C-alpha positions in Angstrom: -21.8 72.2 128.1 -19.9 72.5 124.8 -21.1 72.5 121.3 -23.9 70.1 120.3 -22.7 66.9 118.6 -22.8 66.9 114.8 -26.0 65.5 113.2 -25.8 61.8 112.3 -25.2 61.0 108.6 -28.4 60.5 106.7 -29.8 57.0 106.6 -29.1 55.2 103.3 -27.4 56.7 100.3 -27.2 60.3 99.3 -25.6 62.6 96.7 -23.9 65.2 98.8 -22.7 67.6 96.2 -22.0 68.2 92.5 -18.8 69.7 91.2 -18.2 71.3 87.8 -15.3 69.8 85.8 -13.2 71.4 83.1 -13.2 68.5 80.6 -10.1 69.9 78.8 -7.8 69.2 81.8 -10.2 67.0 83.8 -9.9 69.3 86.8 -12.5 70.6 89.1 -13.4 74.3 88.5 -13.1 75.7 92.0 -15.3 78.7 91.4 -18.3 76.5 90.7 -17.7 73.6 93.1 -19.8 72.7 94.8 -22.3 73.5 92.1 -25.2 75.1 94.0 -28.9 75.4 93.1 -29.6 78.4 90.9 -25.9 78.8 90.0 -25.2 80.9 86.9 -22.6 79.4 84.5 -21.3 82.1 82.2 -19.7 80.3 79.3 -17.7 83.4 78.3 -16.0 83.5 81.7 -15.5 79.8 82.5 -12.0 78.4 81.8 -13.5 76.1 79.2 -16.8 75.5 77.4 -16.0 71.7 77.6 -17.5 70.8 80.9 -18.7 67.9 82.9 -20.2 67.4 86.4 -19.3 64.8 89.0 -21.5 63.7 91.9 -20.1 63.1 95.3 -21.9 60.5 97.4 -22.3 59.4 101.0 -20.9 56.8 101.4 -18.1 57.5 98.9 -18.8 54.3 97.0 -22.4 53.5 95.9 -23.8 51.0 93.5 -24.5 53.6 90.8 -25.6 57.2 90.2 -28.2 58.1 87.7 -28.3 61.6 86.3 -31.3 63.3 84.9 -31.1 66.3 82.7 -34.1 68.5 82.1 -36.9 66.1 80.8 -34.5 63.1 80.4 -34.7 61.1 83.7 -32.0 58.7 82.4 -29.4 61.0 80.9 -26.5 59.0 82.2 -25.9 56.2 84.7 -22.4 55.6 86.2 -21.4 52.5 88.1 -17.9 53.4 89.3 -16.1 56.5 90.6 -16.0 59.2 89.4 -19.7 59.4 89.0 -19.7 61.7 85.9 -22.7 63.4 84.3 -21.3 62.8 80.8 -19.4 59.6 81.3 -15.6 59.2 81.4 -12.8 57.0 80.3 -10.7 56.5 83.4 -11.2 60.0 84.6 -10.9 61.6 81.1 -14.3 63.3 81.1 -16.5 63.4 78.0 -17.0 67.1 77.2 -20.4 68.7 77.4 -21.4 72.3 76.7 -24.8 73.3 78.0 -27.1 75.4 75.9 -28.0 78.9 77.1 -31.0 78.9 79.4 -32.2 77.1 82.6 -31.5 73.4 83.1 -32.4 71.0 85.9 -29.8 68.3 86.9 -30.9 65.4 89.1 -28.3 63.0 90.6 -29.8 59.9 92.4 -27.6 57.3 94.1 -28.6 53.6 94.0 -27.4 50.6 96.1 -26.7 48.4 93.0 -25.2 49.0 89.6 -27.3 50.3 86.6 -29.6 52.2 88.9 -30.7 49.0 90.6 -31.5 48.2 94.2 -32.6 50.9 96.5 -32.7 54.6 95.5 -31.1 57.0 97.9 -31.7 60.7 98.4 -31.3 62.6 95.2 -29.7 66.0 94.7 -31.6 68.3 92.4 -30.3 71.6 91.2 -31.2 74.2 88.6 -28.4 76.0 86.7 -28.7 79.1 84.6 -26.4 79.2 81.6 -25.4 82.5 80.0 -22.9 83.5 77.4 
């Protein structure tokens, strides 16, 4: 008896979640972390309009994470933690303010730096930005 065992971790690399960052203080915005598919970001109610997004991966350290944004499949590639959508300088995140409308964000882990080696399981979400 007893509860079933937890499922095994996925084979290979994966992006497990995305978190919204306040780039003014470089802190996670708890109300939007994890950032889920079809989330609405209301710029008028967020603590800042200066935002970023970080990708959490399994395992924690991967070769790199490539972000796609709308039609740009290579918006940003990060080789070291934190894997930031906009880039960072030692965890000081580059600020980004999305435009109003619907946007698709793709985060794909790779086994080697600069989106090299084997691609893992991407996480793809759509966000809806309002003001």
